[in-house]
N, C-alpha and C positions, 0 to 999 in steps of 0.2 A: 654584336657581341651577345652571346647567349647567357643570360643571368639565371643562376639556379634559384628556384623557389625555396624559401626558408619555411620548413614545416614546424608547426607549433602544436603540442599536445595540450588539450584543454577540455574542460567540461562544457557540454552543450545544453542550453535551456530551450524550452519551447516558448511560445508567445505568452504563456502564463507564468513564466519563470520556474517551470517544473523541470527537474533534472532528466535529461534524455540519454545520458551516457557520456563516455569519453570519446573524443574524436581527435584526429590528426589533420590539420588544415593548413593551407598556405597562409603565411602571415598576412599577405595582401588581401585575403578573403575573410579575415576576422570581422565579426559584427558584435553588437552589444549583447547578443545571445551566447557568446563564447566567453567563458571565464578562464582567462589565461593564468590567473593565480592558482587554479586547481590543476595540478599536474598528475595526480593519481586519485582515484575515488572508487570504492567498491560498493557504494550504495546501490540498491535496486532502482532501476529506471522507473519513472512515472510515479514515484511514491514520496518524493521530497521536493519542496519549493525553496528557492533561493530567496532569503529574506534577511536584509541588513547584514550581509556578508557571512551568512551561515546557511546551511541546509536545515530546514524544519520539516518534520514529518507531516504529510497531509493528513487531515482527520479521516478516521475510518468511517465508512458508511455504516450506519446502524440500520438493521432491518426493522420493519414495522412491528408493532406489538402483535398484530394479527398473524404475521408471518412467524414470529417467535412462538406464539401459541400453537400454531400448526406444526412447527418443528417439534415442540414438546410432545404433542399428541402422537406424532409419528414415532418418536423414540419410545413413547409409552406403549404403543402398539407392538413395536419390535420386541420390547421386554416381555410383553404378555404372550408372544408367540415363540419365545426362547431364542430370538435372533440376537447375536452379539451386537452390542452398541459400539459405535466408533470410539476411539480413544478420547477421553475427556468428556464424553456425552453424559455419563452418569453424574459426574461432578457438576456439570452445567445444569442438569435437571434438578439436582438437589438445591442448588442456588436459586434457580428460576422458580421452583415450587414455593419459595418463601418470598418472592418478589411481589411488588404491587401489581404488575401485569398479570400475575397468576390468579389474582382474586376472582372468585366466581367459577373457576375451573376445577371441578372435583377430581380427585385422584383415585 
């Protein structure tokens, strides 16, 4: 007798409990990395961890102070040469110019 496999739609986690997307899998193949209670999810993959029955955003990686300084200097050079800045760059520069990391860098 040929038994039909029952397919289950669920969220898939990696070994660190990070959301990897929605999958449809045979009920017999389910593991502890499959969240059968999640039937639909539009979160971006790789950006949320499953913690205590909810998805929590992963912390954003902050660039080093030296890299921020170089970015500021690059934007400053673009301004000096009349090159249009990316959207949001001028606001970021104004905020950064008042920050602790900016101390010692003349404008």
